[in-house]
VOGU-3710 file (C-alpha; in Angstrom, 3 decimals, decimal comma):
1> mrqdspkfes> 0,607/-4,389/-15,012  -1,999/-3,429/-12,608  -5,696/-4,313/-13,799  -8,474/-1,470/-14,004  -10,350/-1,965/-10,810  -13,988/-1,618/-10,001  -15,060/1,857/-7,967  -17,629/0,765/-5,355  -19,980/3,551/-3,602  -18,611/4,135/-0,085
11> nnpvdfvivg> -21,963/4,637/0,831  -23,363/1,816/-0,718  -22,202/-1,623/1,533  -19,911/-3,970/-0,083  -20,228/-7,371/0,708  -16,361/-7,184/2,522  -14,159/-4,615/3,271  -10,526/-5,761/4,010  -7,969/-3,705/5,567  -4,452/-4,396/4,736
21> agaaggviak> -2,879/-5,511/1,172  0,127/-7,741/2,272  0,483/-11,370/2,817  -3,275/-12,355/4,041  -5,205/-9,385/2,845  -4,221/-10,475/-0,844  -5,061/-14,084/-0,291  -8,644/-13,248/1,249  -9,162/-10,674/-1,250  -8,617/-13,273/-4,373
31> elstagfnvv> -10,544/-16,058/-2,693  -13,442/-14,080/-1,623  -13,970/-12,172/-5,291  -13,187/-15,151/-6,799  -16,489/-16,868/-5,049  -18,338/-14,005/-6,409  -18,669/-11,052/-3,397  -17,711/-7,582/-3,982  -14,677/-6,504/-2,038  -12,926/-3,403/-1,477
41> vleqgpylke> -9,398/-3,653/-0,162  -7,642/-0,419/1,901  -3,981/0,056/1,850  -2,424/2,353/3,568  0,503/2,426/1,205  0,866/3,334/-2,569  0,167/0,825/-5,140  3,451/0,323/-7,163  4,222/-1,873/-10,244  7,387/-3,816/-11,346
51> sdfdhdeiki> 8,568/-0,679/-13,343  8,606/1,246/-10,044  11,100/-0,989/-8,257  14,688/-0,344/-8,575  17,912/-1,104/-6,622  18,191/2,139/-4,568  19,456/1,299/-1,191  19,089/4,761/0,001  15,531/5,135/-1,157  14,392/1,654/0,332
61> trqhaltndh> 16,508/1,109/3,781  16,749/4,934/4,468  13,668/6,645/3,234  11,344/3,590/3,609  10,051/3,535/0,017  8,549/0,184/0,800  7,962/0,107/4,595  6,598/2,384/7,514  8,020/5,999/8,173  8,735/6,348/12,062
71> krqpntfrkt> 8,816/9,802/11,194  5,049/10,097/10,217  4,345/6,635/12,353  6,221/6,546/15,430  6,158/3,905/17,619  7,441/4,067/21,495  8,980/1,055/23,478  9,324/-0,127/27,361  10,631/-3,312/28,418  7,882/-3,221/31,194
81> ekqtaklqpa> 4,319/-1,582/31,827  5,961/0,347/34,821  8,073/1,578/32,628  7,454/5,051/30,662  7,349/4,489/26,977  10,531/5,821/25,306  10,239/7,122/21,352  12,105/4,827/18,896  11,032/2,571/15,694  9,983/-0,655/17,403
91> vgygrvvggg> 8,018/-2,088/14,444  9,056/-2,559/10,839  6,212/-3,865/8,241  5,696/-3,416/4,434  3,721/-0,474/3,501  2,651/-0,631/0,130  0,022/-2,759/-1,832  1,542/-6,431/-1,162  2,681/-5,449/2,279  5,873/-7,279/3,247
101> tvhftgnywr> 5,685/-9,700/0,863  6,950/-7,033/-1,555  10,198/-6,964/-0,139  10,704/-10,038/2,097  13,334/-12,545/1,741  11,044/-15,443/0,597  12,021/-18,246/2,994  8,897/-20,246/2,970  9,021/-23,297/5,783  5,818/-24,637/6,544
111> fheidfveas> 5,290/-24,907/10,636  5,642/-28,453/11,920  3,096/-30,861/13,585  4,502/-30,205/17,099  3,881/-26,102/16,564  0,261/-26,611/17,025  0,672/-28,815/20,102  3,752/-28,075/21,719  2,071/-27,065/24,699  0,473/-30,255/25,543
121> rlgpiagtgf> 3,815/-32,267/24,630  5,937/-30,317/26,752  3,239/-28,434/29,256  3,058/-25,211/30,842  5,517/-22,467/31,031  5,432/-20,586/34,448  4,602/-16,973/33,118  3,489/-17,465/29,700  0,562/-17,890/27,853  2,029/-21,250/26,418
131> adwpityadl> -0,852/-22,987/24,654  -1,694/-25,241/21,674  -3,575/-24,206/18,815  -7,195/-25,022/18,244  -6,615/-26,345/14,754  -3,466/-28,721/13,693  -1,254/-29,356/11,318  -3,548/-31,611/8,865  -6,463/-29,157/9,564  -3,912/-26,330/7,343
141> epyytkvewe> -1,911/-28,813/5,148  -4,049/-28,233/2,308  -3,390/-24,820/2,274  0,280/-25,602/2,806  0,083/-26,826/-0,432  -2,565/-24,305/-1,632  -0,001/-21,520/-0,864  2,993/-23,405/-2,736  1,061/-23,554/-5,698  -1,069/-20,672/-6,594
151> igvsglagss> 1,819/-18,137/-4,709  4,693/-20,180/-6,227  7,109/-21,601/-3,978  10,503/-23,544/-5,078  11,635/-26,252/-3,297  12,487/-30,150/-2,888  9,637/-32,350/-1,317  11,374/-34,844/1,070  14,692/-33,514/0,885  14,702/-33,103/4,768
161> pfdpwrskpy> 14,240/-36,045/7,353  12,428/-33,468/9,806  9,941/-31,833/7,321  6,168/-32,670/7,769  4,167/-34,713/5,763  2,705/-33,151/2,268  -0,041/-33,787/-0,107  1,963/-32,649/-2,924  5,523/-31,765/-3,989  6,455/-28,228/-4,659
171> pvpplpvkss> 5,554/-26,598/-7,894  8,839/-26,022/-9,239  12,349/-26,859/-8,100  14,607/-25,380/-5,580  16,644/-22,296/-6,744  20,328/-22,947/-7,646  22,341/-23,281/-4,806  24,714/-20,548/-4,056  28,545/-20,712/-2,548  26,885/-20,009/1,320
181> gilaergark> 24,895/-22,841/0,561  27,678/-25,348/-0,260  29,611/-24,173/3,062  26,488/-25,209/4,906  26,384/-28,560/3,187  29,945/-28,765/3,973  30,015/-27,692/7,708  26,625/-29,965/8,218  28,052/-33,123/6,985  31,066/-32,730/9,285
191> lgwhaypapm> 28,592/-31,835/12,094  26,460/-34,583/11,370  23,855/-32,173/10,430  21,123/-31,943/7,444  21,301/-29,373/5,182  18,503/-29,278/2,338  17,520/-27,083/-0,288  15,600/-24,196/1,286  11,987/-23,479/0,117  11,486/-19,974/-1,331
201> ailskphngr> 8,720/-17,852/-2,447  10,730/-17,046/-5,678  10,641/-18,643/-8,842  13,161/-21,193/-10,176  11,493/-21,487/-13,269  8,256/-19,703/-14,472  4,821/-20,503/-13,229  1,434/-19,702/-13,568  2,260/-16,800/-16,181  5,269/-15,212/-14,296
211> nacvhcgfci> 8,642/-15,241/-14,814  11,847/-17,391/-12,946  14,549/-15,669/-11,511  17,252/-13,019/-12,754  19,470/-13,688/-9,797  19,964/-9,670/-9,407  21,056/-9,856/-6,256  18,862/-7,440/-4,931  16,025/-9,327/-2,902  15,872/-8,898/0,679
221> sfgcevgaks> 14,476/-5,267/1,285  13,863/-4,772/-2,234  10,559/-4,977/-4,663  11,272/-7,747/-7,724  11,153/-5,918/-11,236  10,346/-8,793/-13,012  7,970/-10,429/-10,804  9,612/-13,519/-9,992  9,221/-13,133/-6,234  6,253/-14,469/-5,016
231> sslatvirva> 4,478/-11,179/-3,545  0,810/-11,139/-2,998  1,438/-8,039/-5,453  2,402/-10,164/-7,973  0,427/-12,927/-7,613  -3,032/-13,131/-5,243  -4,016/-9,229/-6,101  -3,400/-9,189/-9,731  -6,445/-12,643/-9,875  -8,670/-11,087/-7,532
241> ektgrceirp> -8,548/-7,547/-9,775  -9,334/-9,598/-12,734  -12,666/-10,818/-11,217  -14,094/-6,972/-11,708  -15,554/-7,388/-8,135  -12,246/-6,333/-6,029  -11,065/-2,684/-5,817  -7,569/-2,068/-4,328  -7,710/1,389/-2,865  -4,424/2,430/-1,620
251> esyvrkietd> -3,080/5,350/0,362  -5,904/4,668/2,494  -5,227/5,067/6,346  -7,786/3,012/8,218  -8,686/4,883/11,973  -11,900/3,224/13,159  -14,080/-0,133/12,697  -17,749/1,444/12,747  -20,278/-0,453/14,841  -23,908/-0,428/15,110
261> ksgratgviy> -26,212/-0,390/17,871  -26,618/-3,929/18,272  -22,425/-4,452/17,877  -22,065/-5,810/14,387  -19,571/-4,037/11,978  -20,741/-1,920/9,286  -17,854/-0,482/7,741  -14,258/1,276/8,274  -13,345/4,998/8,606  -10,170/5,800/6,583
271> ydakgvetlq> -8,409/8,846/5,396  -7,264/8,621/1,795  -4,361/9,960/0,020  -5,538/13,775/0,692  -6,696/13,628/3,981  -10,443/12,793/3,403  -11,930/11,241/5,948  -14,383/8,449/4,158  -16,660/5,881/5,831  -16,473/2,701/3,487
281> kakavvvcan> -19,685/0,451/4,358  -19,750/-3,049/4,134  -21,546/-6,432/5,576  -18,705/-7,397/7,164  -15,007/-6,223/7,893  -11,864/-8,515/7,485  -8,684/-6,801/9,224  -5,299/-8,134/8,103  -3,218/-5,117/9,110  -0,468/-6,949/10,992
291> gaetprlllm> 0,278/-7,785/14,549  0,926/-4,132/15,402  -1,655/-2,311/13,430  -4,799/-4,904/13,777  -4,579/-4,783/17,657  -4,079/-0,733/17,232  -7,032/-0,506/15,272  -9,610/-2,257/17,474  -8,111/-0,464/20,173  -8,847/2,486/18,446
301> sksnlfphgl> -12,506/1,581/17,689  -13,746/1,679/20,979  -17,143/2,892/21,803  -19,868/2,932/24,767  -20,294/-0,939/23,581  -16,881/-1,786/23,387  -15,555/0,477/25,792  -12,123/-1,448/26,140  -11,459/-1,760/22,379  -13,424/-3,260/19,719
311> anssgvvgrh> -13,734/-7,610/20,299  -11,654/-7,039/23,168  -14,155/-8,496/26,331  -11,205/-10,506/26,730  -8,742/-8,246/27,556  -6,517/-10,090/25,126  -6,300/-7,329/22,431  -2,877/-6,678/21,613  -1,600/-9,071/24,011  0,832/-12,164/23,803
321> lmfnggasag> 3,432/-10,183/21,135  5,973/-12,346/19,689  8,866/-11,169/17,913  10,486/-14,609/16,665  14,334/-14,308/18,020  17,531/-14,429/16,138  21,176/-14,658/16,327  24,208/-15,321/13,795  27,584/-15,744/13,165  29,989/-14,217/10,479
331> glfehplney> 32,673/-16,225/8,605  35,476/-14,883/6,270  36,675/-17,665/3,629  39,806/-18,054/1,683  38,250/-17,859/-1,853  35,285/-15,170/-2,831  31,812/-16,562/-2,303  29,994/-13,813/-4,308  26,706/-13,867/-1,958  25,675/-10,505/-2,906
341> ksvvvtrvih> 24,488/-12,361/-6,132  21,222/-13,954/-6,552  18,674/-14,949/-3,783  19,601/-14,739/-0,226  19,265/-18,652/0,749  19,803/-21,703/-0,900  20,262/-24,026/2,145  18,443/-24,611/5,705  19,425/-26,732/8,774  16,660/-28,148/11,105
351> dfynsdparg> 18,439/-30,433/13,078  17,390/-28,452/16,325  14,013/-27,314/15,373  12,344/-28,951/18,331  12,531/-28,214/21,771  14,927/-30,376/23,814  14,115/-30,415/27,458  17,979/-31,944/27,744  18,940/-28,192/27,175  17,376/-27,073/30,192
361> fyggggidtr> 14,972/-24,639/28,619  12,488/-24,033/25,705  13,051/-23,453/22,223  14,093/-24,455/18,809  14,865/-23,078/15,641  16,468/-23,164/12,026  19,499/-22,237/10,650  20,376/-20,716/6,706  23,567/-19,372/5,576  23,125/-16,025/3,645
371> mgrapigfgl> 24,979/-12,449/3,121  21,385/-10,734/3,746  22,989/-7,329/3,440  23,516/-4,683/0,035  26,687/-3,107/-0,230  25,664/-0,182/1,672  24,256/-2,024/4,444  27,518/-4,294/4,412  29,405/-1,486/5,048  27,508/-0,224/7,946
381> sglpkdaptw> 26,919/-3,447/9,647  28,527/-6,386/7,788  32,368/-6,449/9,231  33,481/-7,436/12,886  32,341/-5,459/15,761  35,881/-4,690/16,196  37,036/-3,698/12,910  37,754/-0,068/12,344  34,557/2,224/10,848  37,058/4,856/9,154
391> gseykrmlrd> 40,026/5,119/6,846  42,770/3,082/4,986  42,049/-0,508/6,979  38,198/0,022/6,737  38,511/-0,065/2,966  40,706/-2,898/2,700  38,244/-4,686/4,922  35,570/-3,634/2,865  37,207/-4,691/-0,329  38,387/-7,940/1,517
401> yytrttfatg> 35,512/-9,303/3,230  32,532/-8,207/1,043  33,080/-10,927/-1,610  34,357/-13,768/0,863  32,120/-13,306/3,892  28,945/-15,167/4,726  26,408/-15,317/7,803  25,061/-18,211/9,363  21,750/-16,749/10,757  19,506/-18,835/13,438
411> httslplatn> 15,634/-17,893/13,439  14,530/-18,811/16,426  11,068/-19,315/19,038  9,673/-16,993/21,443  7,218/-17,176/23,912  4,114/-15,869/24,150  3,713/-13,159/27,367  0,634/-11,667/28,533  2,921/-8,618/29,638  4,194/-8,396/25,785
421> nisldptvkd> 2,255/-6,266/24,060  0,623/-3,691/21,419  -1,379/-0,733/23,018  -2,177/3,219/22,640  0,499/5,579/23,585  -1,248/8,329/25,586  0,775/11,166/24,311  2,645/10,528/20,861  0,541/11,007/18,155  0,870/10,085/14,313
431> awglpavrvt> 1,366/12,629/11,508  -3,206/12,061/10,923  -3,639/12,743/14,986  -3,948/9,145/15,985  -2,780/7,122/18,672  1,082/5,664/18,043  2,004/2,037/18,487  3,403/1,547/22,150  5,203/-1,573/22,619  6,073/-3,432/25,660
441> yrdhaddmki> 8,357/-5,935/25,088  11,107/-8,521/27,286  12,449/-11,391/25,490  11,902/-14,259/28,077  15,135/-15,849/30,339  14,279/-19,060/27,454  13,999/-16,742/24,345  17,401/-15,427/25,124  19,144/-19,158/26,004  17,640/-20,656/22,824
451> rrffrdrcke> 19,305/-17,536/20,647  22,292/-18,351/22,592  22,265/-21,640/21,659  21,843/-20,622/18,038  24,464/-18,303/18,029  27,137/-21,108/19,187  25,720/-23,431/16,458  26,205/-20,596/13,714  29,505/-20,093/14,630  30,425/-24,033/14,759
461> lleaagaskv> 28,811/-24,588/11,419  30,815/-21,926/9,579  34,129/-23,217/11,684  32,877/-26,596/10,299  32,795/-25,283/6,947  36,519/-23,920/6,838  36,129/-20,208/7,651  39,529/-18,568/8,228  37,826/-16,232/10,859  34,717/-16,444/12,788
471> wtspveeqqr> 32,779/-13,779/14,548  29,884/-13,182/16,768  27,720/-10,483/18,699  26,467/-10,479/21,909  22,937/-11,644/22,138  20,649/-8,922/23,457  17,607/-8,169/24,491  15,131/-7,307/21,464  13,526/-3,971/21,107  12,515/-3,839/17,395
481> avhllgtcrm> 10,940/-6,510/15,125  9,342/-7,323/11,809  7,826/-10,448/12,531  4,587/-9,219/14,550  2,624/-12,456/16,253  -0,147/-13,049/18,613  -1,634/-10,081/19,439  -5,148/-11,230/18,651  -4,611/-14,830/19,305  -7,182/-17,534/18,178
491> gndpkasvin> -8,471/-20,388/20,559  -11,878/-21,714/21,708  -12,183/-20,170/24,729  -13,737/-16,583/24,429  -12,098/-15,293/27,836  -8,591/-16,008/26,670  -8,380/-15,597/22,963  -9,604/-12,398/20,568  -10,745/-14,925/17,136  -12,276/-18,309/17,296
501> kdhrahdvpn> -10,509/-21,119/14,998  -12,513/-19,742/11,820  -11,213/-16,152/12,285  -14,158/-14,844/13,460  -13,935/-12,450/16,315  -15,770/-13,985/19,589  -17,690/-10,418/20,006  -18,466/-9,386/16,666  -20,213/-11,803/14,526  -19,257/-10,152/11,004
511> lfisdgssfv> -15,649/-9,404/12,063  -12,647/-11,416/10,944  -9,011/-11,178/11,721  -6,223/-12,808/9,613  -2,517/-11,954/9,883  0,326/-12,795/12,162  -1,676/-11,509/14,863  -3,890/-14,779/15,055  -0,709/-16,898/16,100  -0,700/-18,869/19,278
521> tsgrgqptct> 2,940/-19,734/19,061  5,705/-18,180/17,147  7,306/-20,899/15,114  10,602/-20,881/14,139  11,015/-17,316/12,776  9,439/-17,814/9,263  5,859/-16,712/9,460  4,689/-15,862/5,864  3,678/-19,230/4,735  1,643/-20,002/8,048
531> iqalafraad> 0,241/-16,691/7,750  -0,845/-16,655/3,732  -1,964/-21,070/4,806  -4,301/-19,313/7,575  -5,670/-16,929/5,205  -6,665/-19,159/2,585  -8,373/-21,364/5,560  -10,215/-18,147/6,923  -11,270/-17,236/3,450  -13,143/-20,485/3,000
541> qiirlaksgd> -14,742/-20,348/6,694  -16,097/-16,846/5,396  -17,206/-17,546/2,058  -18,928/-20,619/3,843  -20,302/-18,701/6,325  -21,461/-16,070/4,040  -23,018/-18,249/1,745  -25,312/-20,002/4,450  -26,717/-16,595/5,425  -24,688/-16,610/8,738
551> idssi> -23,025/-13,115/8,428  -24,436/-9,916/6,638  -22,987/-10,834/3,219  -24,489/-11,915/-0,126  -23,395/-12,831/-3,890
//
């Protein structure tokens, strides 16, 4: 249940105001409040509880109960900066207390050691911003462990020959294997690959006072009514509120970060649920709004002192947008698989995680097997592309395919291009009269090649597993994404990055950014575990700076 939050006066500066109550914002709120600081968290979406979640597929997928609604918050899209952007949904994210962690699949891969130093290992890639991170896997490993134990991740340490080293096993064992997982193991063995138990942010056993999964089957896109999904809502936000020093303020739509004449952040201006504009004063600001809304907020926060947007002396805010890539193949099997039950994923294959120069192009990733669609979603997009879309044959195929289909899905890298970016649309406004997110994005040629490579491996896996029919779809350039990475990248050079390795803005000493926007490279398609590990690390650095008097916060 929701705890009673303290009520802080907006005119009285709190120690920290956090923008966004998702994967990172929840972690940082918990860490700062338990360290003794007063914290206000502003979340644009509602505060829901377990009893509010249900299995209404129309409400979830068509009426945007948990996600951003493009009717109120439109996006525009273009492939190049020379084009005029067209109105279309281009970014998706959780719009609720808990953010995307409320409705995500729960895949919780750690990045591998190579992810942080890949540029120096492989060399530059022409036309990209491919670079090493200013931190290493060793710097982040204790925080990966903290995520797994505090958030609650089910898994089996040492089960993959490709996993990086770890200091501690998973807190609970892996979830029970599904039919798709058995088929992944069968196909992988025939091909000489390695399928291993998927690390999932869903509890296989009770942990930290929370319930285990009941295998209802409504996981991806849905909230968890028993609290088994390890969302920020079910975990760190509850801890933060129990301190009595953290106020979660839902339905608070932030439009600007205020600064004083010296260039320090003094608070944020937001609209409340009634549309009333309020300034929440704070001694420091932490932005955790996601890889699209964070750069948008910085760009909207321009002033005479920051004419190109807050913390943007580098001109990098919004640039190097990465989506992650993907490809899949569907397979029909002789016997019922009943994949609509339980969690989405139980087995993962990382044999192609690393980039291999022998392929002739950059990129790598992982493969899992899944259904990934609720009943209506399967009816609309689960059948082969050549299937009828109406009539008796369509009904027959739905009946036969729904219980006997699984998909092999590849999750791949995405190169950082300065030309791929988030900016403010000059003409389209949202429901609050603010500039809409404008996405400029075109997949790098290597991104397309690695996606086709994974599509072929997915097809190969299902054939080896014994599918009676296998189908794929064309790999097309992406025009919409939910993994929003790289738009406020971290780095040591203030001329080429927005924040330093401690997540502190180079230009504004009491402004911090922690979400997918800080990523330097994309990883292999499952960013949330790393987002939260970075958030735990960022919180440690913020607390250290605050207690040393280096930023305007005090206990």
